[in-house]
Steps between C-alpha positions, in 0.01 A plus 500: 500500500231724353472443123551866414802525731640179351495644147637836618798326662543261207513774237705733725773238546497422128528866401768564766720225361446614141604855595808376687625305198629833372742515795805288594434169681451519876487241783174312505407600145432140396251458784319820409481369144339176617272658764202566265520140375503371859187704565333342198610154618348567841171609346490193275580276798217645709234498228565222246511179699419245230758316290518756221547773761789316666664447160464871429649579841809289428538674166491841669759390757736377228458843342620665821797262508580606144480865609754443774733297277504770232580764764829334601842544341572126490643390165215259426224717649337561161482129417379414852236773485392377157465149644285618792267690269478204261392274787252766613345506153460122508296537818292776339432266208396224740263740676346636179456146364220444752300772323584416139215551253555512125340787312576539125521880517783471753719346230559853367664647816677167563638509143620858551684395816663211313617734223634748755697227679628354174612841381674566832681165485618556142617852583694389808659185355825659371563655842427209734825304479509228765160600635309408184333187642407652842355812334308295241361284781395807695332666200313176428374465857394862547324491162314189610408675824350793309302267274360309799404835655321602181298176495388522862125458544423802726413807291717737706774620259735611779688170517583468132583870473738451793654198327559701181660780704729240661615393155554861391699576816727203439536593132631843602747336739621272220551788259696690763710209629586324175480765228613784728215706358468850640139537615388827667382454859566127465488424874163670535364308201628166628396530861177686428378234257628220725327621817179569310522151343531326835223714653260429213573126501463464878215741567317402182506137613374600844218705347398212273487263795288744701252536214470125450439442871255792541 
C-alpha cells in the first residue's frame, strides 16, 4: 500500500471509531476498534524483521487483543483486557531493551513519570478493592515500559511520547472506572490518546530503523 494511502486509512479508521464512541454499540464495533492496531501490526511485520521488531509486533498484537476484550460485556472482560495489555507492555519493554542507553538528563522525565504513576496509585488505592494487586502490577509494568522508551538510544522522540500518552490514556480509564470521575469527552480523550500512542510507538520505531539502515 502507498505510504500516504496507508496513513490516510489508518487515521480515518481511528477517527471513525472515536466519533462512533458517542453512539450506542453496534455489531462489529470491537473489530473496528482493533482495525487501526491491526494495520500498525501489519506495517511492523513487513518492515521490522529483526528480534526487537518481532517483540514489538507481539506487543502490538496483545494490544489489539486487549481492545477486543474490553469491548465485550463478559464479567471479567476488564481484568482480561488489563492482562493482555500488561503482557503487551512486557514485549514493548523487551523490544526497547535492545536500544537502551543511559543518559543522565533523561532521569528528569523518567522521575516525572515515576511521580505520576505513584500519585495515580495512591489516588486509586481506596477504590480498587479486590483489584488492588492486578492494578498495581499493571501500573508498575506500564511505568517501566515508559521509562525504557525514554532511555532508548535513537533520538526520535516519537516512541517515548507515545509511551507517555499510553500511560495517560490508561490513567483516564482508571479514574473513570474506579473513581467514577466525570470527565468531559472521556471516550475521545481515551481513544484519541491511545491510538496516537500506538501509532507513535510503532511508526516511530519503524522510522528509527529506517534511519539506522540508511
